[in-house]
N, C-alpha and C positions, 0 to 999 in steps of 0.2 A: 736938879733934884738931888740935893746933897745926900749922900749915904746910899743911894740906889745902886743896884748891881751894875757894874761897868762904869760908874761915875758919870751918869747921864746928866748933862746940864739941861736947862730949859724949863725946870720947875713945873708949872701948871700944865704946859703943853704936853709934857711927857706923861703926867698923871692922867690927863684926859684920854690919851691914846692907849697906854699900856700901864697896868698896875705894877707896883713893886714886885708882886709875886710872879707876874707874867715876865717881867724883865729878868727875874732870877732864873726862871726856866730857860729863857733864851741865852742867858749868860753861861749856862752849863753846856750849851750846844757848840759843835765845831762846824764851821761853815766858812771855807776859804775859797775865793774865786781865783783859782790858779789853773792855767792851761799848760800841760807838759809840752815842751817843744824840744826836739832833738838838737843838740849842739854838735855839729859834725866836726870830725877831726880837721884841723887846719883853722878852725875858728878861734877867736880870742877867748882868753880866760877872765877878762876883766868883768867884775861884777858891776851891776848897775842897779839903780833904785827900782824896787819892785820885782827883782828877779833873784833866783837862787839856783845854784848848780848842784846836781846830784849825780854820782856815778851810776851809769846804766849798764855798760858792757865793755868787752874788748873786741877789737877786730885787728887783723894782720896789718902791720905797718905798711904804708904806701909812700913812695917818694913825694915830698912836699908837705907831709904831715908836720904839724908843729912839734918840735922836739920836747916841749914841755908836756905834751900829751902822751909821750912814750912812757909805758910802765916799766921803769928800770928794775924794779924788784922782780918782775916776771923774767926779764932778760937775765938777771943775775942767777936765777934758779934754773931756767930752761934754755938759755941762750937763744931765745926767740924774741924778735922785736914785735911788740903788739902796742896798739894805740888805745888809749882810754876814750870811751864815748860817754858823754854826759847828756843828761836831760836838763833842760832849763825850765823852771816854772815861771811863766810870765803872767804878771798881773793883768787882769781885765776888769774894767769898771762895771758896776751894777747899775743898770738903767731900769727904773720902775716907771712904766707908762700907765697912768691911772685914769681910767674913764670917769670923768666928772660931769657927764651929761645929765639931763633931767631924768632920764629913765633910771639912773642909779639912785635917785632919791627914794624910790619905792622900796618898802620892806627892809630898810636898814642896809641896803647894798653898799651905798657910798661910805657909811660909817664903818662897815666891816672892811671895805677895801682900803680905807685910810689907815685903819689899825693894822691890817696885814702889811701895807706898805711900810709902816713904822717898824714892824717886826723884822722885815727883810733888811731894812737899813740898819737896824740895831745889830743884826747878825754880821753884816758887812763891816760895820764899825768895830765890832769885837775882833774881827779877823784882820783888821788893819787895811781893809780894802776901801777903794773909793766908791761913792754911791751918789745918786741923784734921783729925784722924783720929778716927773713931767706930767702934770694933769692935762687932759685933752677932752675935747668934744668934737666940734667941727674943725678946730685948730688946736695947736699945742702951745702950752705955756712953757717957755724956756726959762727956768729959774736958776740957770747957772750951770757950770761944768761940774762933773763929778768931783767930789773932794772927800778926804778922809778926816777922821778926828772928831773930838768932842764938840767943837764949835760947829762943824758941818752937821752933826747929828742934831744939835739943839735947834739950828736953823730949819732943818728938814721937819722936825717935829712941830715947830711953830707954824710952818706953812701947812702941814697936814691938818693941824687942829682947827684951822679956820677955813678949810676948803668947803665950798658950797656948790651944789649942782647948777649948771648953766648950759644952755644950748642943746642942740641935738647931736646924736652920735654920727660921726662920719669916719669910720675906721680906715678906709682906704686913703682918704685925703690926709687925715691927721698922721697916721703912721708913715705914709710916704714922705710927707713934709719933714717929719722928724728924722727919718733915715737919711734924707738928702742933706740935712744940716749937720748931723753928728757924724764925724768922720772916723772916730776911733772905735774899732770893733769891741764889743763887750757882751755882757749877759743881759738880755732884755726880758723883763717880766711884764706882760700885758695883763692888767686887771680890768675886767669888764664883764657885763652880763652877756655881751655878744648877741644881743637880740636885735641886731641890725646887720645888713649886709656889708661886705667890704673887707672881712678878715683875710681872705685869701690874697687879695691885692696888697694889703698891708704887710702880710707875711713875706710876700715876694720881695717887697722893697727892703725889709729888714734882713732877709737872707742874702740879698744882693749886696748889702753892706757888711756881710760876713759876721753878723751878730748871731750868737746862740740865743734861741728864743723859746720861751714857755708862755703859752696862753692860759691864763687862770680865769675861769668863768665863775662868777659869783651870782647866784640866783636866790631870790626871796622865796619864802614859803608859798606866796600866791603865784609865783612863776611856776613852781614845781607842782603844786596841787591847788588850783583855784577853788576857794570856798564860796562859790557863787551859785545861785539857782533862781529860777523864775525870771521875771521881767527885770532887766538891769540896763544900765546905760554905761557903756565902756568908753573911756577917754584915753586918747593917745596923748600922753603927757608931753611929748616932744613936738608934735605937730599941732596940738590943740584941737584936734577933730574928735567928735564924739559920735557914737552909734548906739541906738537902742536895739535890743534883741532879747529873745527869750532863751534862757540857758537851761537845758535839761541834761539828762545823762548822756545822750548821744552827742550833744555839743561838747561836753567835757571830755568824752572819749576821743572825739576828733581833735580837740586841742592837745591832749596828751600825746596822741600819735604824731601830730604836727611838730611838737616840741622834740619828740624822740628823733624824727627824721632830721630836723634842723641841727640837733646836736651831733647826730651821726655824720652830717656833712661837715661840721666844724672839725670833728676828730679826723675825718678823712683828709681834709685840707692840711691839718697840722702834720699828719703822718707823711703825706706826699712831699711836704716842704721841709721835713726834718725838724719840726718844732714839737715840744712836749705839750700835753693838754691835761689840765686839772679842772675839776669841778668841786666847788665848796658851797654849802648852803650859808646864807647870810646870818643865820641864827647860831652858827657854830663858833668855834674858838679860832680867832685869827692866829694865835700863837701855835696851836696845833696844826693849822694849815701851813704856816711858814715852815715848821719843822718837817712836815710831810714832803713839801717841795724840796727842801734842802737835802733830805735823805734819798729821795727817789729820782730827782732830776739828774741825768747824766749826759750833759751836753757833749 
């Protein structure tokens, strides 16, 4: 997409997902996936790809400390041997796990999730971080390792622009299989309506793999407030089963209470396992949602 903010390649795919105005908003944001890690005295000073060193503090010199870490300026002024302690910011890849099951086809959830995934990848691209998207339903599609740069972004946008709903949701199986295959710890964003069991088991597998995790729930208007009344036939889009029933005020109140309890359990599981939890309506702004997560998530 020549001339777009950030120099996004990929033309039509980029335009289908995010408008030039939305990309411009994202281009002004600051979002770097870096984990501070202490570099202890005695460690080496060699820089490596994806890492930077920053002075953090002094501590008294101890035998065996690397002489290059001694602060000789402090010694010249105070005749005290102290050693510099640095923090090292280590790059971690961004993994976007995107629920592409049939239930996500309802109410624009999958479209919103694909656009939100694109926004996250664009933020990672602008920060020079590696990123990858993995659609899942019962199983996970492995579309390659996380990569950085314009070519990786164009490929990711192209994949997201043609994603379609397929299969039933199996959070425990899909997330566990993904965690078993991907060895490098990183930042995992799970995008789903989470209207199926298995999140807790999936989170356990991801946390066991030392990933920082945020569960991002996307719900359609009809999920949040069903506009149905009278004699209706409900269809389970993933299982293909239908059921006829009469829907009145009491049934709607029972549904809303069941949804409240379900989401309270999701939040409790996330809090227990050290994962963040966000909820966004599918008719909202994916760019606004991406910036909210970027600003509020503190892994």
